[in-house]
Residue frames as a rotation matrix with the C-alpha (Angstrom) as fourth column:
UNK 1
0.729 -0.621 -0.290 -28.75
0.119 0.531 -0.839 34.88
0.675 0.577 0.461 -28.98
UNK 2
-0.108 -0.802 0.587 -26.49
-0.549 -0.444 -0.708 36.55
0.829 -0.399 -0.393 -26.45
UNK 3
0.254 0.330 0.909 -28.21
-0.958 0.217 0.189 34.76
-0.135 -0.919 0.371 -23.59
UNK 4
0.989 0.129 -0.073 -27.69
-0.144 0.955 -0.259 31.41
0.036 0.267 0.963 -25.33
UNK 5
0.326 -0.943 -0.062 -23.94
0.013 0.070 -0.997 32.06
0.945 0.325 0.035 -25.73
UNK 6
-0.153 -0.338 0.929 -23.65
-0.878 -0.384 -0.285 33.00
0.453 -0.859 -0.238 -22.05
UNK 7
0.641 0.477 0.602 -25.35
-0.706 0.674 0.217 29.77
-0.302 -0.564 0.768 -21.02
UNK 8
0.901 -0.350 -0.258 -23.06
0.117 0.766 -0.632 27.73
0.419 0.539 0.731 -23.27
UNK 9
-0.002 -0.950 0.313 -19.95
-0.264 -0.301 -0.916 29.43
0.965 -0.084 -0.250 -21.86
UNK 10
0.010 0.082 0.997 -21.14
-0.996 -0.087 0.017 28.90
0.088 -0.993 0.081 -18.30
UNK 11
0.913 0.364 0.186 -21.85
-0.371 0.928 0.005 25.26
-0.171 -0.074 0.983 -19.04
UNK 12
0.615 -0.760 -0.210 -18.39
0.157 0.379 -0.912 24.84
0.772 0.528 0.353 -20.59
UNK 13
-0.190 -0.671 0.717 -16.76
-0.643 -0.466 -0.607 26.53
0.742 -0.576 -0.343 -17.58
UNK 14
0.398 0.424 0.814 -18.67
-0.898 0.361 0.251 24.22
-0.187 -0.830 0.525 -15.24
UNK 15
0.987 -0.053 -0.154 -17.51
-0.003 0.940 -0.342 21.14
0.163 0.338 0.927 -17.16
UNK 16
0.203 -0.976 0.073 -13.89
-0.023 -0.080 -0.997 22.30
0.979 0.201 -0.039 -17.08
UNK 17
-0.137 -0.208 0.968 -14.13
-0.912 -0.355 -0.205 22.98
0.386 -0.912 -0.141 -13.33
UNK 18
0.739 0.479 0.474 -15.63
-0.629 0.744 0.227 19.55
-0.244 -0.466 0.851 -12.69
UNK 19
0.833 -0.472 -0.289 -12.91
0.164 0.709 -0.686 17.84
0.529 0.524 0.667 -14.70
UNK 20
-0.097 -0.923 0.373 -10.13
-0.313 -0.327 -0.892 19.63
0.945 -0.204 -0.257 -12.82
UNK 21
0.066 0.194 0.979 -11.69
-0.998 0.007 0.066 18.78
0.006 -0.981 0.194 -9.44
UNK 22
0.949 0.309 0.065 -12.08
-0.304 0.950 -0.070 15.16
-0.083 0.046 0.995 -10.55
UNK 23
0.494 -0.844 -0.210 -8.43
0.077 0.283 -0.956 15.05
0.866 0.456 0.205 -11.62
UNK 24
-0.269 -0.581 0.768 -7.29
-0.729 -0.398 -0.557 16.39
0.630 -0.710 -0.316 -8.24
UNK 25
0.447 0.512 0.733 -9.46
-0.866 0.454 0.210 13.84
-0.225 -0.729 0.646 -6.43
UNK 26
0.967 -0.126 -0.221 -7.98
0.024 0.910 -0.415 10.98
0.254 0.396 0.883 -8.46
UNK 27
0.145 -0.976 0.160 -4.48
-0.134 -0.180 -0.975 12.32
0.980 0.120 -0.157 -7.94
UNK 28
-0.246 -0.178 0.953 -4.97
-0.923 -0.258 -0.287 12.59
0.297 -0.950 -0.101 -4.19
UNK 29
0.745 0.577 0.334 -6.69
-0.652 0.735 0.185 9.20
-0.138 -0.356 0.924 -4.00
UNK 30
0.628 -0.608 -0.486 -3.56
0.069 0.665 -0.744 7.56
0.775 0.434 0.459 -5.42
UNK 31
-0.429 -0.774 0.466 -1.53
-0.421 -0.285 -0.861 9.04
0.799 -0.566 -0.204 -2.55
UNK 32
0.049 0.542 0.839 -4.21
-0.998 0.056 0.022 7.98
-0.035 -0.838 0.544 -0.07
UNK 33
0.901 0.240 -0.361 -4.09
-0.303 0.944 -0.131 4.43
0.309 0.227 0.924 -1.48
UNK 34
0.076 -0.962 -0.261 -0.33
0.048 0.265 -0.963 4.39
0.996 0.060 0.066 -0.92
UNK 35
-0.478 -0.218 0.851 -0.76
-0.754 -0.396 -0.524 5.63
0.452 -0.892 0.025 2.64
UNK 36
0.515 0.738 0.435 -3.44
-0.852 0.497 0.165 3.00
-0.095 -0.456 0.885 3.43
UNK 37
0.770 -0.284 -0.572 -1.22
-0.050 0.865 -0.498 0.32
0.636 0.412 0.652 1.90
UNK 38
-0.317 -0.932 0.176 1.71
-0.259 -0.094 -0.961 1.38
0.912 -0.351 -0.211 4.09
UNK 39
-0.194 0.338 0.921 -0.54
-0.981 -0.089 -0.174 1.06
0.023 -0.937 0.349 7.16
UNK 40
0.840 0.519 -0.157 -1.66
-0.530 0.847 -0.037 -2.40
0.114 0.115 0.987 6.00
UNK 41
0.357 -0.797 -0.486 1.96
0.060 0.539 -0.840 -3.50
0.932 0.271 0.240 5.60
UNK 42
-0.454 -0.548 0.702 2.94
-0.605 -0.389 -0.695 -2.03
0.654 -0.740 -0.155 8.95
UNK 43
-0.044 0.569 0.821 0.15
-0.987 0.105 -0.126 -3.79
-0.158 -0.816 0.557 10.80
UNK 44
0.688 0.581 0.434 -0.10
-0.514 0.813 -0.273 -7.15
-0.512 -0.035 0.858 9.02
UNK 45
0.508 -0.445 -0.737 2.84
-0.746 0.200 -0.635 -7.99
0.430 0.873 -0.231 6.76
UNK 46
-0.522 -0.756 0.395 4.59
-0.853 0.454 -0.258 -10.16
0.016 -0.471 -0.882 9.36
UNK 47
-0.219 0.537 0.814 1.63
-0.308 0.754 -0.580 -12.57
-0.926 -0.378 0.000 9.07
UNK 48
0.322 0.386 -0.865 1.50
-0.907 -0.135 -0.398 -12.71
-0.270 0.913 0.307 5.24
UNK 49
0.449 -0.149 0.881 1.57
0.250 0.967 0.036 -15.97
-0.858 0.204 0.472 3.35
UNK 50
-0.659 -0.713 0.240 3.46
0.393 -0.054 0.918 -16.30
-0.641 0.699 0.316 0.06
UNK 51
-0.212 0.676 0.706 0.19
0.953 -0.018 0.303 -15.67
0.218 0.737 -0.640 -1.82
UNK 52
0.760 0.493 -0.423 -0.48
0.603 -0.778 0.178 -12.52
-0.241 -0.391 -0.888 0.20
UNK 53
-0.044 -0.856 -0.516 3.06
0.202 -0.513 0.834 -11.31
-0.978 -0.067 0.196 -0.51
UNK 54
-0.690 -0.156 0.707 2.46
0.705 0.075 0.705 -11.73
-0.162 0.985 0.058 -4.27
UNK 55
0.323 0.892 0.316 -0.76
0.900 -0.393 0.189 -9.73
0.292 0.223 -0.930 -3.96
UNK 56
0.623 -0.136 -0.770 1.01
0.421 -0.771 0.477 -7.04
-0.659 -0.622 -0.423 -1.91
UNK 57
-0.504 -0.861 -0.065 3.77
0.334 -0.264 0.905 -6.67
-0.797 0.434 0.421 -4.50
UNK 58
-0.474 0.420 0.774 1.16
0.852 -0.002 0.523 -6.46
0.222 0.907 -0.357 -7.29
UNK 59
0.611 0.762 -0.215 -0.83
0.791 -0.579 0.197 -3.88
0.026 -0.291 -0.956 -5.34
UNK 60
0.211 -0.626 -0.750 2.27
0.315 -0.683 0.659 -1.78
-0.925 -0.376 0.053 -4.73
UNK 61
-0.764 -0.502 0.405 3.04
0.501 -0.067 0.863 -1.87
-0.406 0.862 0.303 -8.47
UNK 62
-0.072 0.837 0.542 -0.53
0.929 -0.142 0.342 -0.84
0.364 0.528 -0.767 -9.34
UNK 63
0.705 0.290 -0.647 -0.43
0.581 -0.759 0.294 2.07
-0.406 -0.583 -0.704 -6.90
UNK 64
-0.236 -0.890 -0.389 2.94
0.282 -0.446 0.850 3.17
-0.930 0.092 0.356 -8.32
UNK 65
-0.673 0.042 0.738 1.53
0.739 0.019 0.673 3.06
0.015 0.999 -0.044 -11.88
UNK 66
0.426 0.896 0.126 -1.45
0.870 -0.444 0.213 5.17
0.247 0.019 -0.969 -10.84
UNK 67
0.505 -0.318 -0.802 0.83
0.386 -0.749 0.539 7.70
-0.772 -0.582 -0.256 -9.14
UNK 68
-0.545 -0.831 0.111 3.04
0.448 -0.177 0.877 7.94
-0.709 0.528 0.468 -12.23
UNK 69
-0.205 0.562 0.801 0.04
0.960 -0.045 0.277 9.06
0.191 0.826 -0.531 -14.30
UNK 70
0.812 0.583 -0.019 -0.25
0.562 -0.774 0.293 12.34
0.156 -0.249 -0.956 -12.42
UNK 71
-0.156 -0.799 0.581 1.82
0.289 -0.599 -0.747 15.46
0.945 0.051 0.324 -11.89
UNK 72
0.607 0.301 -0.736 2.55
0.767 0.023 0.642 16.32
0.210 -0.953 -0.217 -8.28
UNK 73
0.797 -0.344 0.497 3.96
-0.393 -0.920 -0.006 19.29
0.459 -0.190 -0.868 -6.43
UNK 74
-0.252 -0.963 -0.091 7.33
-0.393 0.188 -0.900 19.07
0.884 -0.191 -0.426 -4.70
UNK 75
-0.455 0.138 0.879 5.62
-0.885 0.032 -0.464 18.61
-0.093 -0.990 0.108 -1.31
UNK 76
0.659 0.744 0.106 3.41
-0.715 0.664 -0.219 15.84
-0.233 0.069 0.970 -2.70
UNK 77
0.508 -0.571 -0.645 6.46
-0.292 0.590 -0.753 14.12
0.810 0.571 0.132 -4.24
UNK 78
-0.556 -0.715 0.424 8.19
-0.627 0.026 -0.778 14.25
0.545 -0.699 -0.462 -0.85
UNK 79
-0.018 0.658 0.753 5.15
-0.908 0.304 -0.287 12.68
-0.418 -0.689 0.592 0.80
UNK 80
0.849 0.312 -0.426 5.04
-0.497 0.745 -0.445 9.98
0.178 0.589 0.788 -1.89
UNK 81
0.052 -0.932 -0.360 8.74
-0.377 0.315 -0.871 9.28
0.925 0.181 -0.335 -1.40
UNK 82
-0.577 -0.215 0.788 8.31
-0.812 0.046 -0.582 8.98
0.089 -0.976 -0.201 2.35
UNK 83
0.370 0.821 0.435 5.34
-0.806 0.517 -0.288 6.63
-0.461 -0.244 0.853 1.95
UNK 84
0.738 -0.178 -0.650 7.19
-0.388 0.676 -0.626 4.48
0.552 0.715 0.430 -0.58
UNK 85
-0.384 -0.920 0.076 10.13
-0.515 0.145 -0.845 4.28
0.766 -0.363 -0.530 1.82
UNK 86
-0.273 0.397 0.876 7.74
-0.908 0.195 -0.371 3.26
-0.318 -0.897 0.307 4.59
UNK 87
0.772 0.615 -0.162 6.29
-0.628 0.698 -0.343 0.53
-0.098 0.366 0.925 2.36
UNK 88
0.330 -0.736 -0.591 9.75
-0.331 0.496 -0.803 -0.79
0.884 0.460 -0.080 1.50
UNK 89
-0.614 -0.575 0.540 10.78
-0.674 0.026 -0.738 -0.80
0.411 -0.818 -0.404 5.15
UNK 90
0.030 0.716 0.697 7.56
-0.879 0.350 -0.323 -2.56
-0.475 -0.603 0.640 6.23
UNK 91
0.785 0.216 -0.581 7.97
-0.530 0.720 -0.448 -5.13
0.322 0.659 0.679 3.46
UNK 92
-0.137 -0.923 -0.360 11.50
-0.332 0.385 -0.861 -5.98
0.933 0.002 -0.359 4.56
UNK 93
-0.688 -0.111 0.717 10.59
-0.722 0.004 -0.692 -6.01
0.073 -0.994 -0.083 8.24
UNK 94
0.320 0.909 0.266 7.40
-0.891 0.385 -0.241 -7.99
-0.322 -0.160 0.933 7.64
UNK 95
0.618 -0.164 -0.769 9.20
-0.413 0.764 -0.495 -10.60
0.669 0.624 0.404 5.56
UNK 96
-0.479 -0.877 -0.041 11.94
-0.359 0.238 -0.902 -10.93
0.801 -0.417 -0.429 8.18
UNK 97
-0.552 0.331 0.765 9.52
-0.807 0.017 -0.590 -11.16
-0.208 -0.943 0.258 11.10
UNK 98
0.566 0.795 -0.219 7.32
-0.823 0.534 -0.191 -13.58
-0.035 0.288 0.957 9.17
UNK 99
0.262 -0.575 -0.775 10.30
-0.288 0.720 -0.632 -15.83
0.921 0.388 0.023 8.54
UNK 100
-0.760 -0.570 0.314 11.41
-0.436 0.087 -0.896 -15.65
0.483 -0.817 -0.314 12.16
UNK 101
-0.134 0.797 0.588 7.87
-0.943 0.080 -0.322 -16.40
-0.304 -0.598 0.742 13.38
UNK 102
0.727 0.427 -0.537 7.65
-0.608 0.765 -0.215 -19.43
0.319 0.483 0.816 11.12
UNK 103
-0.140 -0.850 -0.507 11.09
-0.211 0.526 -0.824 -20.70
0.967 -0.008 -0.253 12.18
UNK 104
-0.830 -0.158 0.534 10.34
-0.538 -0.020 -0.843 -20.26
0.144 -0.987 -0.068 15.87
UNK 105
0.192 0.965 0.179 6.85
-0.959 0.223 -0.173 -21.65
-0.207 -0.139 0.969 15.36
UNK 106
0.545 -0.078 -0.835 8.33
-0.410 0.843 -0.347 -24.70
0.731 0.532 0.427 13.67
UNK 107
-0.587 -0.808 -0.053 10.84
-0.270 0.257 -0.928 -25.04
0.764 -0.530 -0.369 16.50
UNK 108
-0.503 0.493 0.710 7.98
-0.837 -0.070 -0.543 -25.01
-0.218 -0.867 0.448 19.01
UNK 109
0.588 0.737 -0.333 6.12
-0.802 0.586 -0.120 -27.66
0.106 0.337 0.935 17.00
UNK 110
0.134 -0.636 -0.760 9.21
-0.229 0.727 -0.648 -29.85
0.964 0.261 -0.048 16.86
UNK 111
-0.812 -0.423 0.402 9.73
-0.453 0.022 -0.891 -29.44
0.368 -0.906 -0.209 20.60
UNK 112
-0.005 0.899 0.437 6.08
-0.971 0.101 -0.219 -30.43
-0.241 -0.425 0.872 21.15
UNK 113
0.653 0.173 -0.737 6.63
-0.491 0.838 -0.239 -33.62
0.577 0.518 0.632 19.14
UNK 114
-0.344 -0.872 -0.348 9.81
-0.138 0.413 -0.900 -34.38
0.929 -0.261 -0.262 21.09
UNK 115
-0.650 0.173 0.740 7.98
-0.759 -0.188 -0.623 -33.75
0.031 -0.967 0.253 24.38
UNK 116
0.448 0.892 -0.050 5.24
-0.894 0.449 -0.006 -36.14
0.017 0.047 0.999 23.30
UNK 117
0.578 -0.315 -0.753 7.87
-0.094 0.891 -0.445 -38.85
0.811 0.328 0.485 22.76
UNK 118
0.968 -0.139 -0.210 9.48
0.232 0.168 0.958 -38.11
-0.098 -0.976 0.194 26.12
UNK 119
0.151 -0.952 0.266 12.71
0.856 -0.009 -0.516 -36.68
0.494 0.306 0.814 24.67
UNK 120
0.616 0.001 -0.788 14.24
0.600 -0.649 0.468 -34.19
-0.511 -0.760 -0.400 27.05
UNK 121
0.813 -0.323 0.485 15.80
0.175 -0.658 -0.732 -31.01
0.556 0.680 -0.478 25.75
UNK 122
0.112 -0.857 -0.503 19.42
0.994 0.100 0.050 -30.33
0.008 -0.505 0.863 26.66
UNK 123
0.928 0.250 0.276 19.82
0.251 -0.967 0.033 -26.77
0.276 0.039 -0.960 27.92
């Protein structure tokens, strides 16, 4: 009987340990998702279409919801804050650069049309 109780307690301890490790992995994966997303925004947001911007905003909201489900240490909260700030900065910069690229791209297209018609540009 004693041996059976020991095995049950060991099994219960193993389950508790696995659950706590799983919780930490999920908690850390939410931060990792935020970090990967910030890299994605940094590298590609200036090329986003309106549809991609909607997806990016939705993804950011989903990551934020996942983060809010967990308790974090002060250091982890600071890291999260820095990453969220990076995301916000990359979103603003990406939107601005995307707009400028499209305006200058459109200007180049218009100039190409004018060149095709033989209209000279006044400099």
